[in-house]
N, C-alpha and C positions, 0 to 999 in steps of 0.2 A: 203056668198058663190058664186062662179061664176057660171054662166050658162056654159053649156059644149055642144060641138057638138057631133055629132054621134061617133067620134073618141075619145071622152074624151078631147080633148082640150078646155082651157077655151074660152068662146066667149066674147070678148071685146066690151064694148059700142062704139058708132060712136063717141062718145066726146074723149074717151082714145085712140083709133085708129089715130083720128085726131092730138091729141097731140103726139103721137108717130112719126106721118109723120113731125110734126113741130120740134121735138126733133132731128129727123135724119138730117135736114137740118142745125138747129142750131149748132149740134155737129160734123158736118162732117168736115173731113180734106182734104181740096182740093176737089176732087171729089169722095172721098170715104166716105161712110157712117160710123157711128160708128159699132160696132159689132152687129148683129142681137139680140144676146142674151142680150146684155147691153140695147137696146131699149125693149125687151120684159121684162128685169127687171124693167126698169123705168115705163113701163104701168103697171106693176103689183103693184109698188109702189105707182103710181099715183091713181090708182083704190081704193087701201086701204086707201090712204089719202082723198078721195073723200068720201068714205064709212064712215070714222070717222068725217067729218066736218059736219056742220050745213048746213040746207036747201038754207040760203042765200049764203053762201060760195060756195056750190056747183052751185048754179044757175048763180052766177057773173063768176066763172071761166069758167063754161060750156058756157057762152054767150061770154066771150072772145076768148075762143078756137074757137068757131064757127064762130065769127065775123073774126079771122086771117084767117080761113080756107076759108071762102067766099070771103074776100075782096083781101086778098095777090096775088091770080090768076089774077085777075083784072087789077093789077098794072104791069102785063107782057103781057096784053092780051089774057088771057085765061078765059073761062067761065066754068071751072071745078073745083071740090073741090081740094084743096092743095094737098091732099094725092094722088091724081090721076096725079100728075105731075111727072116727072122724077126728080131725087134729084138735078141736076144742076139747073133747072129751079124752083125749090121750094127755092133753095138759092137764086136766083135773085129775086123771087117774095117777099120773106121776107126781102130782103136788101132794095126793093122798098118800100114797105109797111113802114119799119122803117124810110126811109128818109121823108115820107110824113105824116104819120098817126101812130106814134109810140105808143102809149098810150097801146092799146090791145095787142100789141105784147111784150111788156116790162112786163107787168103783167104776161103773159102766160111764157115768157123766165124765170123771177125770180122764179118761181115756179120750172119750169123744171130743171133750175142749182141748185136749193136747193137738189131736188131729185137725179139728175144725178151725182153730186159729193157726194153724200153718198154712193155710190156703192164701195165696198171694194178696186177695183182696182183703183179708183180715185186717192187715196193717192199717189198710184207710179206715176200716171199720172203728179200729180203736185209736186213732190219730197218731200212728206211727210215722214218722217222716224219714226213717232210714239213716238218720244221723246219729243215733244211739243217744240222743238228747230229748228229754221230754218237751212235748210243746208246752207252751205257755197256756195255762187255763184261760177260757174267757174273759175271767174277771180279773186276771194278771195282766192281759193284753190291754184293757180299759183304764188301767191303773197308770201305765207307763206315759 
């Protein structure tokens, strides 16, 4: 179960909050972050995933999240944790990190993508119609 603050809201671990900040930047559309409720959902799902994972998996993923959170800001000349940066700066920091030292970020992004695109609204975003048959591309629809 979650630790709760005095108002009853779940208190997330620093690792999960850091992953949420990474996810906001990874899944941003231009200068807009994903909806806050989608990131909160991702954080809950990540927390559940970590709770069900073995100690070694939690340690490795936690280390990768921490490494990304500490290193990425340095690539844009900032000495703060990634989650303390504005969204646009987080996007730039992650882009710079990915160009020079991609491995830790790719590990984190892979897991975040798996979770993010499990959300029920993700199917609509990618054009999935629940029929297991790909939708025709717009160019194919007009050709018929």
